[in-house]
mmCIF file as gemmi writes it, N, C-alpha and C atoms, coordinates in Angstrom:
data_model
loop_
_atom_site.group_PDB
_atom_site.id
_atom_site.type_symbol
_atom_site.label_atom_id
_atom_site.label_alt_id
_atom_site.label_comp_id
_atom_site.label_asym_id
_atom_site.label_entity_id
_atom_site.label_seq_id
_atom_site.pdbx_PDB_ins_code
_atom_site.Cartn_x
_atom_site.Cartn_y
_atom_site.Cartn_z
_atom_site.occupancy
_atom_site.B_iso_or_equiv
_atom_site.pdbx_formal_charge
_atom_site.auth_seq_id
_atom_site.auth_asym_id
_atom_site.pdbx_PDB_model_num
ATOM 1 N N . UNK Axp A 1 ? -9.197 1.44 3.092 1 0 ? 1 A 1
ATOM 2 C CA . UNK Axp A 1 ? -9.823 2.815 3.361 1 0 ? 1 A 1
ATOM 3 C C . UNK Axp A 1 ? -10.841 2.264 4.809 1 0 ? 1 A 1
ATOM 4 N N . UNK Axp A 2 ? -10.438 3.111 5.873 1 0 ? 2 A 1
ATOM 5 C CA . UNK Axp A 2 ? -11.103 2.921 6.998 1 0 ? 2 A 1
ATOM 6 C C . UNK Axp A 2 ? -12.352 3.779 7.032 1 0 ? 2 A 1
ATOM 7 N N . UNK Axp A 3 ? -13.728 2.989 7.197 1 0 ? 3 A 1
ATOM 8 C CA . UNK Axp A 3 ? -14.934 3.774 7.429 1 0 ? 3 A 1
ATOM 9 C C . UNK Axp A 3 ? -15.067 4.11 8.879 1 0 ? 3 A 1
ATOM 10 N N . UNK Axp A 4 ? -15.916 5.351 9.218 1 0 ? 4 A 1
ATOM 11 C CA . UNK Axp A 4 ? -16.197 5.337 10.65 1 0 ? 4 A 1
ATOM 12 C C . UNK Axp A 4 ? -17.772 5.46 10.504 1 0 ? 4 A 1
ATOM 13 N N . UNK Axp A 5 ? -18.317 5.031 11.572 1 0 ? 5 A 1
ATOM 14 C CA . UNK Axp A 5 ? -19.684 4.934 11.49 1 0 ? 5 A 1
ATOM 15 C C . UNK Axp A 5 ? -20.392 5.314 13.225 1 0 ? 5 A 1
ATOM 16 N N . UNK Axp A 6 ? -21.191 5.814 13.304 1 0 ? 6 A 1
ATOM 17 C CA . UNK Axp A 6 ? -21.645 6.093 14.678 1 0 ? 6 A 1
ATOM 18 C C . UNK Axp A 6 ? -22.253 4.595 15.308 1 0 ? 6 A 1
ATOM 19 N N . UNK Axp A 7 ? -22.369 4.719 16.407 1 0 ? 7 A 1
ATOM 20 C CA . UNK Axp A 7 ? -22.949 3.496 16.852 1 0 ? 7 A 1
ATOM 21 C C . UNK Axp A 7 ? -24.224 3.12 16.719 1 0 ? 7 A 1
ATOM 22 N N . UNK Axp A 8 ? -25.175 4.086 16.485 1 0 ? 8 A 1
ATOM 23 C CA . UNK Axp A 8 ? -26.474 3.795 16.308 1 0 ? 8 A 1
ATOM 24 C C . UNK Axp A 8 ? -26.516 3.504 14.606 1 0 ? 8 A 1
ATOM 25 N N . UNK Axp A 9 ? -25.983 3.905 13.57 1 0 ? 9 A 1
ATOM 26 C CA . UNK Axp A 9 ? -25.877 3.864 12.231 1 0 ? 9 A 1
ATOM 27 C C . UNK Axp A 9 ? -25.22 2.259 12.329 1 0 ? 9 A 1
ATOM 28 N N . UNK Axp A 10 ? -23.917 2.008 13.03 1 0 ? 10 A 1
ATOM 29 C CA . UNK Axp A 10 ? -23.738 0.56 12.94 1 0 ? 10 A 1
ATOM 30 C C . UNK Axp A 10 ? -24.556 -0.447 13.299 1 0 ? 10 A 1
ATOM 31 N N . UNK Axp A 11 ? -25.302 -0.325 14.357 1 0 ? 11 A 1
ATOM 32 C CA . UNK Axp A 11 ? -26.281 -1.062 14.638 1 0 ? 11 A 1
ATOM 33 C C . UNK Axp A 11 ? -27.222 -1.403 13.386 1 0 ? 11 A 1
ATOM 34 N N . UNK Axp A 12 ? -27.486 -0.519 12.796 1 0 ? 12 A 1
ATOM 35 C CA . UNK Axp A 12 ? -28.415 -0.685 11.773 1 0 ? 12 A 1
ATOM 36 C C . UNK Axp A 12 ? -28.005 -1.434 10.504 1 0 ? 12 A 1
ATOM 37 N N . UNK Axp A 13 ? -26.545 -1.224 10.461 1 0 ? 13 A 1
ATOM 38 C CA . UNK Axp A 13 ? -25.997 -1.589 9.285 1 0 ? 13 A 1
ATOM 39 C C . UNK Axp A 13 ? -25.028 -2.556 9.494 1 0 ? 13 A 1
ATOM 40 N N . UNK Axp A 14 ? -24.826 -3.49 10.731 1 0 ? 14 A 1
ATOM 41 C CA . UNK Axp A 14 ? -24.123 -4.486 11.446 1 0 ? 14 A 1
ATOM 42 C C . UNK Axp A 14 ? -23.655 -5.273 10.066 1 0 ? 14 A 1
ATOM 43 N N . UNK Axp A 15 ? -24.737 -6.146 9.479 1 0 ? 15 A 1
ATOM 44 C CA . UNK Axp A 15 ? -24.732 -7.008 8.641 1 0 ? 15 A 1
ATOM 45 C C . UNK Axp A 15 ? -23.537 -6.443 7.58 1 0 ? 15 A 1
ATOM 46 N N . UNK Axp A 16 ? -24.03 -5.494 7.169 1 0 ? 16 A 1
ATOM 47 C CA . UNK Axp A 16 ? -23.245 -4.857 5.905 1 0 ? 16 A 1
ATOM 48 C C . UNK Axp A 16 ? -21.71 -4.665 6.318 1 0 ? 16 A 1
ATOM 49 N N . UNK Axp A 17 ? -21.685 -3.975 7.576 1 0 ? 17 A 1
ATOM 50 C CA . UNK Axp A 17 ? -20.469 -3.839 8.329 1 0 ? 17 A 1
ATOM 51 C C . UNK Axp A 17 ? -19.449 -4.903 8.184 1 0 ? 17 A 1
ATOM 52 N N . UNK Axp A 18 ? -19.866 -6.201 8.665 1 0 ? 18 A 1
ATOM 53 C CA . UNK Axp A 18 ? -19.004 -7.421 8.625 1 0 ? 18 A 1
ATOM 54 C C . UNK Axp A 18 ? -18.947 -7.831 7.512 1 0 ? 18 A 1
ATOM 55 N N . UNK Axp A 19 ? -19.952 -7.705 6.622 1 0 ? 19 A 1
ATOM 56 C CA . UNK Axp A 19 ? -19.542 -8.341 5.218 1 0 ? 19 A 1
ATOM 57 C C . UNK Axp A 19 ? -18.496 -7.759 4.426 1 0 ? 19 A 1
ATOM 58 N N . UNK Axp A 20 ? -18.473 -6.388 4.732 1 0 ? 20 A 1
ATOM 59 C CA . UNK Axp A 20 ? -17.172 -5.648 4.181 1 0 ? 20 A 1
ATOM 60 C C . UNK Axp A 20 ? -16.026 -5.94 4.735 1 0 ? 20 A 1
ATOM 61 N N . UNK Axp A 21 ? -15.808 -6.125 5.973 1 0 ? 21 A 1
ATOM 62 C CA . UNK Axp A 21 ? -14.805 -6.33 6.345 1 0 ? 21 A 1
ATOM 63 C C . UNK Axp A 21 ? -14.182 -8.019 6.125 1 0 ? 21 A 1
ATOM 64 N N . UNK Axp A 22 ? -15.222 -8.884 5.924 1 0 ? 22 A 1
ATOM 65 C CA . UNK Axp A 22 ? -14.938 -10.171 5.706 1 0 ? 22 A 1
ATOM 66 C C . UNK Axp A 22 ? -14.625 -10.181 4.129 1 0 ? 22 A 1
ATOM 67 N N . UNK Axp A 23 ? -15.387 -9.642 3.33 1 0 ? 23 A 1
ATOM 68 C CA . UNK Axp A 23 ? -14.98 -9.899 1.676 1 0 ? 23 A 1
ATOM 69 C C . UNK Axp A 23 ? -13.987 -8.783 1.422 1 0 ? 23 A 1
ATOM 70 N N . UNK Axp A 24 ? -14.205 -7.664 1.443 1 0 ? 24 A 1
ATOM 71 C CA . UNK Axp A 24 ? -13.29 -6.802 0.996 1 0 ? 24 A 1
ATOM 72 C C . UNK Axp A 24 ? -12.258 -6.114 1.912 1 0 ? 24 A 1
ATOM 73 N N . UNK Axp A 25 ? -12.058 -6.614 3.138 1 0 ? 25 A 1
ATOM 74 C CA . UNK Axp A 25 ? -11.004 -6.47 3.916 1 0 ? 25 A 1
ATOM 75 C C . UNK Axp A 25 ? -10.88 -4.89 4.663 1 0 ? 25 A 1
ATOM 76 N N . UNK Axp A 26 ? -11.989 -4.473 4.407 1 0 ? 26 A 1
ATOM 77 C CA . UNK Axp A 26 ? -12.408 -3.226 4.996 1 0 ? 26 A 1
ATOM 78 C C . UNK Axp A 26 ? -12.595 -2.846 6.505 1 0 ? 26 A 1
ATOM 79 N N . UNK Axp A 27 ? -11.781 -2.05 6.992 1 0 ? 27 A 1
ATOM 80 C CA . UNK Axp A 27 ? -12.114 -1.81 8.562 1 0 ? 27 A 1
ATOM 81 C C . UNK Axp A 27 ? -12.947 -0.657 8.875 1 0 ? 27 A 1
ATOM 82 N N . UNK Axp A 28 ? -13.754 -0.707 9.873 1 0 ? 28 A 1
ATOM 83 C CA . UNK Axp A 28 ? -14.787 0.189 10.201 1 0 ? 28 A 1
ATOM 84 C C . UNK Axp A 28 ? -14.427 0.951 11.826 1 0 ? 28 A 1
ATOM 85 N N . UNK Axp A 29 ? -14.473 1.88 11.895 1 0 ? 29 A 1
ATOM 86 C CA . UNK Axp A 29 ? -14.477 2.375 13.305 1 0 ? 29 A 1
ATOM 87 C C . UNK Axp A 29 ? -15.785 2.949 13.687 1 0 ? 29 A 1
ATOM 88 N N . UNK Axp A 30 ? -16.215 2.538 14.819 1 0 ? 30 A 1
ATOM 89 C CA . UNK Axp A 30 ? -17.323 2.581 15.355 1 0 ? 30 A 1
ATOM 90 C C . UNK Axp A 30 ? -17.208 3.691 16.539 1 0 ? 30 A 1
ATOM 91 N N . UNK Axp A 31 ? -17.867 4.818 16.515 1 0 ? 31 A 1
ATOM 92 C CA . UNK Axp A 31 ? -17.876 6.061 17.284 1 0 ? 31 A 1
ATOM 93 C C . UNK Axp A 31 ? -19.024 5.895 18.717 1 0 ? 31 A 1
ATOM 94 N N . UNK Axp A 32 ? -18.586 6.205 19.733 1 0 ? 32 A 1
ATOM 95 C CA . UNK Axp A 32 ? -19.654 6.697 20.437 1 0 ? 32 A 1
ATOM 96 C C . UNK Axp A 32 ? -19.541 8.245 20.962 1 0 ? 32 A 1
ATOM 97 N N . UNK Axp A 33 ? -20.502 9.042 21.023 1 0 ? 33 A 1
ATOM 98 C CA . UNK Axp A 33 ? -20.526 10.286 21.129 1 0 ? 33 A 1
ATOM 99 C C . UNK Axp A 33 ? -19.45 11.041 20.634 1 0 ? 33 A 1
ATOM 100 N N . UNK Axp A 34 ? -19.144 10.619 19.292 1 0 ? 34 A 1
ATOM 101 C CA . UNK Axp A 34 ? -18.204 11.117 18.281 1 0 ? 34 A 1
ATOM 102 C C . UNK Axp A 34 ? -16.791 10.621 18.552 1 0 ? 34 A 1
ATOM 103 N N . UNK Axp A 35 ? -16.427 9.951 19.432 1 0 ? 35 A 1
ATOM 104 C CA . UNK Axp A 35 ? -15.24 9.263 20.076 1 0 ? 35 A 1
ATOM 105 C C . UNK Axp A 35 ? -15.066 7.874 19.498 1 0 ? 35 A 1
ATOM 106 N N . UNK Axp A 36 ? -14.024 7.704 18.72 1 0 ? 36 A 1
ATOM 107 C CA . UNK Axp A 36 ? -13.574 6.039 18.624 1 0 ? 36 A 1
ATOM 108 C C . UNK Axp A 36 ? -13.887 5.453 19.791 1 0 ? 36 A 1
ATOM 109 N N . UNK Axp A 37 ? -14.672 4.515 19.243 1 0 ? 37 A 1
ATOM 110 C CA . UNK Axp A 37 ? -14.566 3.142 20.415 1 0 ? 37 A 1
ATOM 111 C C . UNK Axp A 37 ? -14.189 1.897 20.307 1 0 ? 37 A 1
ATOM 112 N N . UNK Axp A 38 ? -14.591 1.598 18.922 1 0 ? 38 A 1
ATOM 113 C CA . UNK Axp A 38 ? -13.878 0.024 18.514 1 0 ? 38 A 1
ATOM 114 C C . UNK Axp A 38 ? -13.484 -0.01 17.075 1 0 ? 38 A 1
ATOM 115 N N . UNK Axp A 39 ? -13.203 -1.128 16.641 1 0 ? 39 A 1
ATOM 116 C CA . UNK Axp A 39 ? -12.778 -1.213 15.424 1 0 ? 39 A 1
ATOM 117 C C . UNK Axp A 39 ? -13.172 -2.666 14.755 1 0 ? 39 A 1
ATOM 118 N N . UNK Axp A 40 ? -13.811 -2.599 13.859 1 0 ? 40 A 1
ATOM 119 C CA . UNK Axp A 40 ? -14.281 -4.075 13.243 1 0 ? 40 A 1
ATOM 120 C C . UNK Axp A 40 ? -13.255 -3.961 12.05 1 0 ? 40 A 1
ATOM 121 N N . UNK Axp A 41 ? -12.375 -5.045 12.444 1 0 ? 41 A 1
ATOM 122 C CA . UNK Axp A 41 ? -11.122 -5.503 11.36 1 0 ? 41 A 1
ATOM 123 C C . UNK Axp A 41 ? -11.513 -7.134 10.829 1 0 ? 41 A 1
ATOM 124 N N . UNK Axp A 42 ? -11.22 -7.426 9.593 1 0 ? 42 A 1
ATOM 125 C CA . UNK Axp A 42 ? -11.481 -8.847 9.279 1 0 ? 42 A 1
ATOM 126 C C . UNK Axp A 42 ? -10.15 -9.684 10.085 1 0 ? 42 A 1
ATOM 127 N N . UNK Axp A 43 ? -10.611 -11.033 10.125 1 0 ? 43 A 1
ATOM 128 C CA . UNK Axp A 43 ? -9.827 -11.986 10.3 1 0 ? 43 A 1
ATOM 129 C C . UNK Axp A 43 ? -8.99 -12.331 9.603 1 0 ? 43 A 1
ATOM 130 N N . UNK Axp A 44 ? -7.958 -12.348 9.494 1 0 ? 44 A 1
ATOM 131 C CA . UNK Axp A 44 ? -7.167 -12.93 8.438 1 0 ? 44 A 1
ATOM 132 C C . UNK Axp A 44 ? -6.616 -14.267 8.601 1 0 ? 44 A 1
ATOM 133 N N . UNK Axp A 45 ? -6.439 -15.37 7.785 1 0 ? 45 A 1
ATOM 134 C CA . UNK Axp A 45 ? -6.093 -16.557 7.908 1 0 ? 45 A 1
ATOM 135 C C . UNK Axp A 45 ? -4.823 -16.708 6.935 1 0 ? 45 A 1
ATOM 136 N N . UNK Axp A 46 ? -3.666 -16.988 7.528 1 0 ? 46 A 1
ATOM 137 C CA . UNK Axp A 46 ? -2.514 -17.153 6.433 1 0 ? 46 A 1
ATOM 138 C C . UNK Axp A 46 ? -1.932 -16.181 5.968 1 0 ? 46 A 1
ATOM 139 N N . UNK Axp A 47 ? -1.193 -15.923 5.13 1 0 ? 47 A 1
ATOM 140 C CA . UNK Axp A 47 ? -0.045 -14.963 4.653 1 0 ? 47 A 1
ATOM 141 C C . UNK Axp A 47 ? -1.381 -13.93 3.815 1 0 ? 47 A 1
ATOM 142 N N . UNK Axp A 48 ? -0.685 -12.676 4.126 1 0 ? 48 A 1
ATOM 143 C CA . UNK Axp A 48 ? -1.553 -11.524 3.669 1 0 ? 48 A 1
ATOM 144 C C . UNK Axp A 48 ? -0.664 -10.573 2.717 1 0 ? 48 A 1
ATOM 145 N N . UNK Axp A 49 ? -0.882 -9.786 2.058 1 0 ? 49 A 1
ATOM 146 C CA . UNK Axp A 49 ? -0.29 -8.815 1.241 1 0 ? 49 A 1
ATOM 147 C C . UNK Axp A 49 ? 0.142 -7.772 2.401 1 0 ? 49 A 1
ATOM 148 N N . UNK Axp A 50 ? 1.778 -7.37 2.205 1 0 ? 50 A 1
ATOM 149 C CA . UNK Axp A 50 ? 2.038 -6.596 3.001 1 0 ? 50 A 1
ATOM 150 C C . UNK Axp A 50 ? 1.24 -4.981 2.422 1 0 ? 50 A 1
ATOM 151 N N . UNK Axp A 51 ? 1.175 -4.408 3.951 1 0 ? 51 A 1
ATOM 152 C CA . UNK Axp A 51 ? 0.638 -2.873 3.441 1 0 ? 51 A 1
ATOM 153 C C . UNK Axp A 51 ? 1.712 -2.034 3.168 1 0 ? 51 A 1
ATOM 154 N N . UNK Axp A 52 ? 1.595 -0.815 2.713 1 0 ? 52 A 1
ATOM 155 C CA . UNK Axp A 52 ? 2.601 -0.114 2.147 1 0 ? 52 A 1
ATOM 156 C C . UNK Axp A 52 ? 3.497 0.458 3.568 1 0 ? 52 A 1
ATOM 157 N N . UNK Axp A 53 ? 2.911 0.424 4.609 1 0 ? 53 A 1
ATOM 158 C CA . UNK Axp A 53 ? 3.861 0.92 5.802 1 0 ? 53 A 1
ATOM 159 C C . UNK Axp A 53 ? 4.681 -0.286 6.036 1 0 ? 53 A 1
ATOM 160 N N . UNK Axp A 54 ? 4.105 -1.377 6.021 1 0 ? 54 A 1
ATOM 161 C CA . UNK Axp A 54 ? 5.127 -2.533 6.357 1 0 ? 54 A 1
ATOM 162 C C . UNK Axp A 54 ? 6.088 -2.71 5.546 1 0 ? 54 A 1
ATOM 163 N N . UNK Axp A 55 ? 6.159 -2.545 4.155 1 0 ? 55 A 1
ATOM 164 C CA . UNK Axp A 55 ? 6.894 -2.66 3 1 0 ? 55 A 1
ATOM 165 C C . UNK Axp A 55 ? 8.067 -1.577 3.251 1 0 ? 55 A 1
ATOM 166 N N . UNK Axp A 56 ? 7.454 -0.075 3.488 1 0 ? 56 A 1
ATOM 167 C CA . UNK Axp A 56 ? 8.539 0.874 3.98 1 0 ? 56 A 1
ATOM 168 C C . UNK Axp A 56 ? 9.356 0.746 5.049 1 0 ? 56 A 1
ATOM 169 N N . UNK Axp A 57 ? 8.9 -0.312 6.176 1 0 ? 57 A 1
ATOM 170 C CA . UNK Axp A 57 ? 9.528 -0.352 7.186 1 0 ? 57 A 1
ATOM 171 C C . UNK Axp A 57 ? 10.517 -1.683 6.71 1 0 ? 57 A 1
ATOM 172 N N . UNK Axp A 58 ? 10.042 -2.5 6.122 1 0 ? 58 A 1
ATOM 173 C CA . UNK Axp A 58 ? 11.511 -3.48 5.665 1 0 ? 58 A 1
ATOM 174 C C . UNK Axp A 58 ? 12.249 -3.01 4.685 1 0 ? 58 A 1
ATOM 175 N N . UNK Axp A 59 ? 12.031 -1.979 3.705 1 0 ? 59 A 1
ATOM 176 C CA . UNK Axp A 59 ? 12.886 -1.021 3.128 1 0 ? 59 A 1
ATOM 177 C C . UNK Axp A 59 ? 14.033 -0.532 3.882 1 0 ? 59 A 1
ATOM 178 N N . UNK Axp A 60 ? 13.423 0.125 5.165 1 0 ? 60 A 1
ATOM 179 C CA . UNK Axp A 60 ? 14.207 1.029 5.931 1 0 ? 60 A 1
ATOM 180 C C . UNK Axp A 60 ? 15.239 0.079 6.526 1 0 ? 60 A 1
ATOM 181 N N . UNK Axp A 61 ? 14.698 -0.921 6.932 1 0 ? 61 A 1
ATOM 182 C CA . UNK Axp A 61 ? 15.481 -2.12 7.873 1 0 ? 61 A 1
ATOM 183 C C . UNK Axp A 61 ? 16.656 -2.582 6.906 1 0 ? 61 A 1
ATOM 184 N N . UNK Axp A 62 ? 16.471 -3.118 5.664 1 0 ? 62 A 1
ATOM 185 C CA . UNK Axp A 62 ? 17.614 -3.433 4.699 1 0 ? 62 A 1
ATOM 186 C C . UNK Axp A 62 ? 18.236 -2.622 4.613 1 0 ? 62 A 1
ATOM 187 N N . UNK Axp A 63 ? 18.007 -1.14 4.232 1 0 ? 63 A 1
ATOM 188 C CA . UNK Axp A 63 ? 18.975 -0.035 4.047 1 0 ? 63 A 1
ATOM 189 C C . UNK Axp A 63 ? 19.924 0.087 5.213 1 0 ? 63 A 1
ATOM 190 N N . UNK Axp A 64 ? 19.178 -0.11 6.24 1 0 ? 64 A 1
ATOM 191 C CA . UNK Axp A 64 ? 20.401 0.06 7.418 1 0 ? 64 A 1
ATOM 192 C C . UNK Axp A 64 ? 21.164 -1.006 7.709 1 0 ? 64 A 1
ATOM 193 N N . UNK Axp A 65 ? 20.624 -2.228 7.46 1 0 ? 65 A 1
ATOM 194 C CA . UNK Axp A 65 ? 21.658 -3.801 7.18 1 0 ? 65 A 1
ATOM 195 C C . UNK Axp A 65 ? 22.94 -3.463 6.386 1 0 ? 65 A 1
ATOM 196 N N . UNK Axp A 66 ? 22.501 -2.627 5.115 1 0 ? 66 A 1
ATOM 197 C CA . UNK Axp A 66 ? 23.455 -2.814 4.179 1 0 ? 66 A 1
ATOM 198 C C . UNK Axp A 66 ? 24.501 -1.599 4.545 1 0 ? 66 A 1
ATOM 199 N N . UNK Axp A 67 ? 24.227 -0.54 5.555 1 0 ? 67 A 1
ATOM 200 C CA . UNK Axp A 67 ? 25.179 0.287 5.817 1 0 ? 67 A 1
ATOM 201 C C . UNK Axp A 67 ? 26.092 -0.162 7.11 1 0 ? 67 A 1
ATOM 202 N N . UNK Axp A 68 ? 25.62 -1.107 7.874 1 0 ? 68 A 1
ATOM 203 C CA . UNK Axp A 68 ? 26.278 -1.694 8.944 1 0 ? 68 A 1
ATOM 204 C C . UNK Axp A 68 ? 27.738 -2.022 8.63 1 0 ? 68 A 1
ATOM 205 N N . UNK Axp A 69 ? 28.54 -2.07 9.412 1 0 ? 69 A 1
ATOM 206 C CA . UNK Axp A 69 ? 29.828 -2.337 9.402 1 0 ? 69 A 1
ATOM 207 C C . UNK Axp A 69 ? 30.073 -4.052 9.55 1 0 ? 69 A 1
ATOM 208 N N . UNK Axp A 70 ? 30.866 -4.632 8.877 1 0 ? 70 A 1
ATOM 209 C CA . UNK Axp A 70 ? 30.89 -6.063 9.082 1 0 ? 70 A 1
ATOM 210 C C . UNK Axp A 70 ? 32.273 -6.277 9.301 1 0 ? 70 A 1
ATOM 211 N N . UNK Axp A 71 ? 32.57 -7.031 10.214 1 0 ? 71 A 1
ATOM 212 C CA . UNK Axp A 71 ? 34.036 -7.693 10.556 1 0 ? 71 A 1
ATOM 213 C C . UNK Axp A 71 ? 34.662 -8.245 9.297 1 0 ? 71 A 1
ATOM 214 N N . UNK Axp A 72 ? 35.824 -8.179 9.233 1 0 ? 72 A 1
ATOM 215 C CA . UNK Axp A 72 ? 36.325 -8.843 7.97 1 0 ? 72 A 1
ATOM 216 C C . UNK Axp A 72 ? 37.026 -10.125 8.509 1 0 ? 72 A 1
ATOM 217 N N . UNK Axp A 73 ? 37.164 -10.97 7.743 1 0 ? 73 A 1
ATOM 218 C CA . UNK Axp A 73 ? 37.659 -12.48 8.108 1 0 ? 73 A 1
ATOM 219 C C . UNK Axp A 73 ? 36.605 -13.111 8.676 1 0 ? 73 A 1
ATOM 220 N N . UNK Axp A 74 ? 36.822 -14.22 9.023 1 0 ? 74 A 1
ATOM 221 C CA . UNK Axp A 74 ? 35.732 -15.297 9.7 1 0 ? 74 A 1
ATOM 222 C C . UNK Axp A 74 ? 35.722 -15.262 11.121 1 0 ? 74 A 1
ATOM 223 N N . UNK Axp A 75 ? 34.82 -15.782 11.621 1 0 ? 75 A 1
ATOM 224 C CA . UNK Axp A 75 ? 34.478 -15.592 13.045 1 0 ? 75 A 1
ATOM 225 C C . UNK Axp A 75 ? 33.793 -16.708 13.569 1 0 ? 75 A 1
ATOM 226 N N . UNK Axp A 76 ? 33.894 -16.716 14.79 1 0 ? 76 A 1
ATOM 227 C CA . UNK Axp A 76 ? 33.482 -18.179 15.651 1 0 ? 76 A 1
ATOM 228 C C . UNK Axp A 76 ? 31.97 -17.905 16.286 1 0 ? 76 A 1
ATOM 229 N N . UNK Axp A 77 ? 30.957 -18.113 15.975 1 0 ? 77 A 1
ATOM 230 C CA . UNK Axp A 77 ? 29.967 -17.717 16.524 1 0 ? 77 A 1
ATOM 231 C C . UNK Axp A 77 ? 29.713 -18.387 17.927 1 0 ? 77 A 1
ATOM 232 N N . UNK Axp A 78 ? 29.853 -19.595 17.969 1 0 ? 78 A 1
ATOM 233 C CA . UNK Axp A 78 ? 30.089 -20.11 19.289 1 0 ? 78 A 1
ATOM 234 C C . UNK Axp A 78 ? 30.929 -19.37 20.116 1 0 ? 78 A 1
ATOM 235 N N . UNK Axp A 79 ? 32.077 -19.006 20.069 1 0 ? 79 A 1
ATOM 236 C CA . UNK Axp A 79 ? 32.943 -18.356 20.917 1 0 ? 79 A 1
ATOM 237 C C . UNK Axp A 79 ? 32.394 -17.053 21.069 1 0 ? 79 A 1
ATOM 238 N N . UNK Axp A 80 ? 31.972 -16.163 20.337 1 0 ? 80 A 1
ATOM 239 C CA . UNK Axp A 80 ? 31.397 -15.015 20.608 1 0 ? 80 A 1
ATOM 240 C C . UNK Axp A 80 ? 30.136 -15.018 21.378 1 0 ? 80 A 1
ATOM 241 N N . UNK Axp A 81 ? 29.359 -16.497 21.395 1 0 ? 81 A 1
ATOM 242 C CA . UNK Axp A 81 ? 27.992 -16.222 22.38 1 0 ? 81 A 1
ATOM 243 C C . UNK Axp A 81 ? 28.86 -16.584 23.707 1 0 ? 81 A 1
ATOM 244 N N . UNK Axp A 82 ? 29.989 -17.385 23.796 1 0 ? 82 A 1
ATOM 245 C CA . UNK Axp A 82 ? 30.355 -17.667 24.961 1 0 ? 82 A 1
ATOM 246 C C . UNK Axp A 82 ? 31.43 -16.207 25.747 1 0 ? 82 A 1
ATOM 247 N N . UNK Axp A 83 ? 31.457 -15.783 24.939 1 0 ? 83 A 1
ATOM 248 C CA . UNK Axp A 83 ? 32.008 -14.307 25.534 1 0 ? 83 A 1
ATOM 249 C C . UNK Axp A 83 ? 30.89 -13.395 25.958 1 0 ? 83 A 1
ATOM 250 N N . UNK Axp A 84 ? 29.714 -13.62 25.525 1 0 ? 84 A 1
ATOM 251 C CA . UNK Axp A 84 ? 28.695 -13.053 26.06 1 0 ? 84 A 1
ATOM 252 C C . UNK Axp A 84 ? 28.108 -11.9 24.789 1 0 ? 84 A 1
ATOM 253 N N . UNK Axp A 85 ? 28.821 -11.956 23.881 1 0 ? 85 A 1
ATOM 254 C CA . UNK Axp A 85 ? 28.694 -11.495 22.821 1 0 ? 85 A 1
ATOM 255 C C . UNK Axp A 85 ? 27.679 -12.129 21.722 1 0 ? 85 A 1
ATOM 256 N N . UNK Axp A 86 ? 26.51 -11.051 20.989 1 0 ? 86 A 1
ATOM 257 C CA . UNK Axp A 86 ? 25.69 -11.414 20.09 1 0 ? 86 A 1
ATOM 258 C C . UNK Axp A 86 ? 25.938 -10.966 18.467 1 0 ? 86 A 1
């Protein structure tokens, strides 16, 4: 979940905003004059769980790959690259 705070509120609660990003992975959007200006996000080291949007993209890609036509028989990848095909 993403929080949204005005700049004045974010200044008063900066420690809380940073701790929420670091410990909970929570994003915060800071607004200036009611418009989004910056986003405070956690720095992620190493692998992290996929978001639902990322997982959905992978499912769509895999489904498209399953529907692709495949040539029958064997092929020579080196020869195809030599012909300029990939």
